LOLUMDREN-117544 format. One line per field, with one value per residue: x, y, z of N, C-alpha, C, O in turn; residue number from 1. Coordinates in nm, 2 decimals, m for minus. Layout:
nx = c(X_...)
ny = c(Y_...)
nz = c(Z_...)
cax = c(X_...)
cay = c(Y_...)
caz = c(Z_...)
cx = c(X_...)
cy = c(Y_...)
cz = c(Z_...)
ox = c(X_...)
oy = c(Y_...)
oz = c(Z_...)
n = c(NUM_...)
END
This chain:
nx = c(2.72_2.52_2.45_2.26_2.22_2.02_2.00_1.91_1.66_1.36_1.13_1.05_0.99_0.85_1.08_1.30_1.59_1.75_1.98_2.05_2.20_2.36_2.50_2.71_2.78_2.96_2.97_3.14_3.22_3.31_3.24_2.98_2.69_2.53_2.22_1.95_1.61_1.26_0.94_0.59_0.30_0.09_0.19_0.43_0.78_1.01_1.28_1.53_1.80_2.11_2.45_2.77_3.08_3.28_3.18_2.99_2.68_2.32_1.99_1.65_1.40_1.23_1.38_1.60_1.85_1.79_1.85_2.14_2.34_2.60_2.90_3.11_3.38_3.58_3.46_3.25_2.99_2.69_2.53_2.26_2.19_1.94_1.77_1.56_1.32_1.00_0.65_0.57_0.79_0.78_0.81_0.91_1.25_1.49_1.81_2.00_2.17_2.33_2.49_2.77_2.77_2.57_2.41_2.24_1.96_1.85_1.88_1.66_1.48_1.36_1.40_1.66_1.83_2.00_2.04_1.89_1.82_1.65_1.50_1.43_1.22_1.10_0.94_0.77_0.63_0.38)
ny = c(m0.46_m0.19_m0.01_0.21_0.34_0.48_0.66_0.79_0.92_1.02_1.12_1.44_1.76_2.06_2.30_2.16_1.95_1.73_1.49_1.34_1.05_0.89_0.61_0.49_0.21_0.01_0.18_0.42_0.66_0.93_1.00_1.06_1.27_1.34_1.34_1.45_1.36_1.40_1.26_1.26_1.07_1.03_1.25_1.39_1.29_1.50_1.72_1.80_1.88_1.88_1.77_1.82_1.65_1.82_1.97_2.16_2.28_2.29_2.42_2.35_2.60_2.58_2.47_2.62_2.78_2.64_2.37_2.17_2.03_1.78_1.60_1.32_1.24_1.05_0.86_0.78_0.88_1.06_1.35_1.51_1.79_1.90_2.17_2.38_2.26_2.20_2.12_2.07_1.96_1.69_1.37_1.09_1.05_1.03_0.92_0.97_0.88_1.02_1.00_1.19_1.55_1.76_1.97_2.27_2.29_2.05_1.88_1.85_1.67_1.35_1.14_1.13_1.01_0.72_0.54_0.46_0.50_0.32_0.48_0.70_0.78_1.10_1.28_1.56_1.72_1.95)
nz = c(m0.19_m0.14_0.15_0.35_0.67_0.89_1.20_1.53_1.54_1.72_1.98_2.06_2.24_2.11_2.01_2.09_2.03_1.80_1.67_1.38_1.23_0.96_0.83_0.58_0.37_0.13_m0.10_m0.30_m0.12_m0.15_m0.40_m0.41_m0.38_m0.08_0.10_0.30_0.32_0.39_0.49_0.53_0.60_0.31_0.18_m0.06_m0.08_0.07_0.00_0.23_0.29_0.10_0.07_m0.07_m0.13_m0.07_0.13_0.07_0.12_0.10_0.18_0.25_0.25_0.46_0.67_0.70_0.88_1.11_1.09_1.04_0.81_0.78_0.69_0.76_0.60_0.65_0.80_0.66_0.71_0.75_0.88_1.05_1.22_1.42_1.53_1.74_1.69_1.53_1.54_1.28_1.17_1.21_1.08_0.87_0.84_0.59_0.46_0.16_m0.14_m0.42_m0.73_m0.81_m0.82_m0.60_m0.71_m0.80_m0.80_m0.87_m0.66_m0.50_m0.60_m0.55_m0.74_m0.87_m0.68_m0.61_m0.40_m0.08_0.27_0.53_0.69_0.97_1.24_1.33_1.58_1.68_1.94_2.04)
cax = c(2.59_2.52_2.36_2.25_2.15_1.99_1.97_1.90_1.53_1.29_1.03_1.09_0.90_0.88_1.20_1.41_1.69_1.79_2.09_2.04_2.32_2.35_2.63_2.70_2.87_2.94_2.97_3.26_3.16_3.35_3.18_2.83_2.62_2.45_2.11_1.84_1.47_1.16_0.81_0.48_0.20_0.00_0.26_0.55_0.90_1.06_1.42_1.56_1.93_2.21_2.59_2.87_3.20_3.36_3.11_2.90_2.54_2.20_1.88_1.52_1.36_1.16_1.47_1.72_1.88_1.76_1.91_2.27_2.39_2.74_2.94_3.25_3.43_3.66_3.37_3.13_2.87_2.62_2.46_2.17_2.17_1.81_1.75_1.44_1.22_0.86_0.56_0.57_0.91_0.74_0.82_1.02_1.37_1.57_1.93_2.00_2.30_2.32_2.62_2.82_2.74_2.43_2.34_2.17_1.81_1.82_1.89_1.53_1.40_1.40_1.43_1.80_1.90_1.99_2.04_1.81_1.81_1.51_1.43_1.42_1.11_1.11_0.81_0.78_0.50_0.36)
cay = c(m0.42_m0.06_0.01_0.33_0.31_0.60_0.65_0.92_0.97_1.00_1.21_1.56_1.87_2.17_2.38_2.07_1.92_1.59_1.47_1.22_1.00_0.79_0.54_0.42_0.11_m0.05_0.27_0.51_0.77_1.06_1.02_1.08_1.37_1.28_1.43_1.41_1.38_1.36_1.23_1.23_0.99_1.10_1.36_1.35_1.30_1.64_1.74_1.88_1.94_1.79_1.81_1.76_1.60_1.94_2.03_2.26_2.24_2.37_2.39_2.39_2.72_2.54_2.43_2.71_2.85_2.55_2.24_2.18_1.90_1.77_1.46_1.29_1.16_0.94_0.76_0.75_0.91_1.18_1.39_1.62_1.85_1.97_2.26_2.46_2.17_2.24_2.01_2.04_1.88_1.55_1.30_0.99_1.11_0.94_0.97_0.92_0.90_1.05_1.00_1.32_1.67_1.77_2.06_2.39_2.28_1.91_1.80_1.84_1.56_1.21_1.04_1.11_0.94_0.58_0.46_0.52_0.42_0.27_0.59_0.71_0.87_1.21_1.33_1.68_1.75_2.09)
caz = c(m0.16_m0.07_0.26_0.43_0.79_0.97_1.35_1.60_1.55_1.84_2.01_2.14_2.24_2.03_2.06_2.13_1.93_1.77_1.58_1.30_1.16_0.85_0.80_0.45_0.33_m0.01_m0.21_m0.30_m0.05_m0.20_m0.53_m0.40_m0.31_0.02_0.13_0.39_0.28_0.49_0.43_0.61_0.52_0.22_0.11_m0.13_m0.01_0.06_0.02_0.35_0.27_0.05_0.09_m0.15_m0.07_m0.02_0.24_0.02_0.16_0.07_0.28_0.22_0.32_0.59_0.78_0.70_1.01_1.23_1.07_0.98_0.75_0.77_0.66_0.80_0.49_0.71_0.87_0.57_0.79_0.72_1.00_1.04_1.35_1.41_1.65_1.73_1.62_1.53_1.51_1.14_1.13_1.23_0.96_0.86_0.78_0.51_0.39_0.02_m0.21_m0.56_m0.79_m0.86_m0.74_m0.57_m0.80_m0.73_m0.79_m0.90_m0.54_m0.43_m0.65_m0.50_m0.84_m0.91_m0.58_m0.63_m0.27_0.03_0.39_0.57_0.75_1.11_1.27_1.42_1.62_1.76_2.00_2.07)
cx = c(2.59_2.41_2.37_2.17_2.14_1.97_1.96_1.76_1.47_1.18_1.08_0.98_0.94_0.99_1.32_1.50_1.71_1.90_2.07_2.18_2.28_2.48_2.61_2.81_2.85_2.94_3.10_3.21_3.19_3.31_3.03_2.79_2.53_2.34_2.02_1.70_1.38_1.03_0.71_0.38_0.11_0.06_0.38_0.67_0.96_1.21_1.44_1.70_2.02_2.35_2.68_2.99_3.28_3.30_3.00_2.76_2.44_2.09_1.75_1.48_1.30_1.25_1.59_1.73_1.85_1.83_2.05_2.31_2.54_2.78_3.09_3.30_3.52_3.58_3.25_3.00_2.82_2.54_2.36_2.14_2.04_1.79_1.62_1.33_1.08_0.78_0.56_0.69_0.89_0.74_0.91_1.13_1.45_1.70_1.93_2.13_2.27_2.46_2.65_2.78_2.59_2.35_2.27_2.02_1.77_1.81_1.76_1.45_1.45_1.45_1.58_1.88_1.88_1.98_1.97_1.83_1.67_1.43_1.44_1.31_1.15_0.97_0.83_0.65_0.50_0.34)
cy = c(m0.29_m0.06_0.15_0.31_0.44_0.56_0.79_0.98_0.95_1.10_1.32_1.66_1.98_2.26_2.29_2.04_1.77_1.59_1.33_1.18_0.90_0.74_0.46_0.31_0.06_0.05_0.36_0.64_0.90_1.09_1.06_1.21_1.30_1.38_1.37_1.45_1.35_1.34_1.20_1.15_1.07_1.22_1.31_1.37_1.44_1.65_1.83_1.95_1.83_1.85_1.74_1.72_1.71_2.01_2.14_2.20_2.34_2.33_2.43_2.51_2.69_2.51_2.52_2.78_2.76_2.42_2.27_2.04_1.90_1.62_1.44_1.19_1.04_0.83_0.72_0.77_1.05_1.22_1.50_1.67_1.93_2.04_2.33_2.38_2.22_2.12_1.97_1.97_1.73_1.48_1.18_1.06_1.00_1.00_0.90_0.96_0.92_1.06_1.14_1.43_1.68_1.86_2.16_2.36_2.13_1.83_1.77_1.72_1.43_1.12_1.02_1.03_0.79_0.50_0.54_0.43_0.39_0.38_0.58_0.81_0.98_1.26_1.44_1.71_1.90_2.11)
cz = c(m0.09_0.04_0.33_0.55_0.87_1.12_1.41_1.61_1.69_1.86_2.10_2.15_2.15_2.09_2.09_2.01_1.92_1.67_1.51_1.24_1.05_0.81_0.67_0.44_0.19_m0.12_m0.19_m0.25_m0.11_m0.34_m0.53_m0.33_m0.21_0.06_0.23_0.32_0.40_0.42_0.54_0.53_0.44_0.15_0.04_m0.04_m0.04_0.09_0.14_0.32_0.20_0.08_0.00_m0.07_m0.01_0.09_0.20_0.05_0.11_0.16_0.22_0.30_0.45_0.70_0.79_0.83_1.13_1.21_1.01_0.93_0.75_0.73_0.71_0.69_0.54_0.76_0.78_0.64_0.76_0.85_0.96_1.18_1.33_1.54_1.63_1.66_1.64_1.50_1.37_1.08_1.15_1.10_0.97_0.79_0.71_0.46_0.26_m0.04_m0.36_m0.62_m0.84_m0.76_m0.71_m0.66_m0.73_m0.71_m0.81_m0.77_m0.47_m0.48_m0.60_m0.62_m0.88_m0.80_m0.59_m0.51_m0.16_0.15_0.42_0.64_0.91_1.15_1.36_1.45_1.71_1.81_2.04_2.22)
ox = c(2.65_2.30_2.48_2.06_2.24_1.94_1.99_1.74_1.53_1.14_1.14_0.89_1.06_0.99_1.43_1.48_1.69_1.92_2.08_2.26_2.17_2.57_2.52_2.92_2.74_2.92_3.16_3.17_3.10_3.33_2.97_2.85_2.46_2.36_2.02_1.69_1.42_1.00_0.74_0.37_0.06_0.00_0.44_0.68_0.97_1.26_1.39_1.70_2.02_2.36_2.68_3.00_3.34_3.35_2.94_2.72_2.46_2.09_1.74_1.53_1.32_1.21_1.67_1.63_1.89_1.87_2.07_2.31_2.61_2.69_3.17_3.26_3.54_3.63_3.17_2.91_2.90_2.49_2.37_2.07_2.04_1.78_1.56_1.26_1.04_0.82_0.54_0.70_0.97_0.66_0.99_1.11_1.48_1.70_1.88_2.20_2.20_2.55_2.57_2.77_2.51_2.23_2.23_1.96_1.67_1.75_1.75_1.35_1.57_1.54_1.62_2.00_1.77_1.91_1.98_1.84_1.58_1.31_1.45_1.31_1.21_0.90_0.90_0.55_0.60_0.32)
oy = c(m0.28_m0.11_0.20_0.26_0.49_0.45_0.89_1.08_0.88_1.17_1.30_1.66_1.99_2.28_2.34_2.10_1.69_1.69_1.23_1.27_0.84_0.81_0.39_0.33_0.06_0.01_0.37_0.73_0.99_1.20_1.08_1.25_1.20_1.51_1.24_1.56_1.29_1.39_1.14_1.17_1.17_1.28_1.20_1.44_1.48_1.59_1.94_2.07_1.72_1.96_1.62_1.74_1.69_2.11_2.19_2.09_2.46_2.22_2.53_2.52_2.76_2.51_2.51_2.84_2.80_2.36_2.36_1.94_2.00_1.53_1.53_1.07_0.95_0.72_0.64_0.69_1.15_1.13_1.57_1.60_2.02_1.98_2.34_2.44_2.27_2.02_1.85_1.94_1.65_1.52_1.17_1.12_0.90_1.12_0.79_1.06_0.84_1.14_1.21_1.41_1.63_1.83_2.15_2.41_2.09_1.72_1.67_1.68_1.40_1.04_0.91_0.98_0.74_0.39_0.66_0.31_0.42_0.37_0.48_0.92_0.96_1.29_1.43_1.74_1.96_2.22)
oz = c(0.02_0.02_0.35_0.54_0.92_1.15_1.34_1.68_1.78_1.76_2.20_2.07_2.12_2.21_2.12_1.90_2.01_1.59_1.57_1.21_1.06_0.76_0.66_0.49_0.14_m0.23_m0.08_m0.33_m0.13_m0.39_m0.63_m0.22_m0.24_0.06_0.25_0.27_0.50_0.32_0.64_0.41_0.48_0.07_0.07_0.05_m0.15_0.18_0.14_0.33_0.24_0.12_m0.02_0.05_0.10_0.14_0.28_0.01_0.09_0.21_0.15_0.41_0.55_0.82_0.88_0.88_1.24_1.31_0.94_1.01_0.72_0.74_0.70_0.69_0.46_0.77_0.82_0.63_0.75_0.92_0.86_1.26_1.25_1.64_1.52_1.57_1.74_1.45_1.33_0.97_1.11_1.01_1.07_0.68_0.77_0.43_0.24_0.00_m0.42_m0.57_m0.90_m0.64_m0.78_m0.70_m0.61_m0.61_m0.75_m0.76_m0.40_m0.41_m0.62_m0.59_m0.91_m0.83_m0.59_m0.51_m0.14_0.14_0.34_0.65_0.97_1.09_1.47_1.36_1.81_1.73_2.08_2.27)
n = c(1_2_3_4_5_6_7_8_9_10_11_12_13_14_15_16_17_18_19_20_21_22_23_24_25_26_27_28_29_30_31_32_33_34_35_36_37_38_39_40_41_42_43_44_45_46_47_48_49_50_51_52_53_54_55_56_57_58_59_60_61_62_63_64_65_66_67_68_69_70_71_72_73_74_75_76_77_78_79_80_81_82_83_84_85_86_87_88_89_90_91_92_93_94_95_96_97_98_99_100_101_102_103_104_105_106_107_108_109_110_111_112_113_114_115_116_117_118_119_120_121_122_123_124_125_126)
END
């Protein structure tokens, strides 16, 4: 049984930082593209950043230069370092796993991702 478990969310003031983690079990870690998505109520789930096994990462324009995605292949753990947080970053953050490579454009669509975590809430106050 595949499980993805996020942690590290919380409430911070604008300009602050948070580090999210996602630990995976039950899947062949090195065969999956891992990604972070976020969602606010009433809006579609938004791709934040994906990362391939070799460390190749892509970022949504809204987080580029502020967020860093990484993965520890020995620990089956995905990270998202978030700096210079803004109120518009407030959302539920999810980690997700997609078989194979992330791809240059396909990564932003939630539908190819087979496995999802339960989410961790990030709230940024102004």
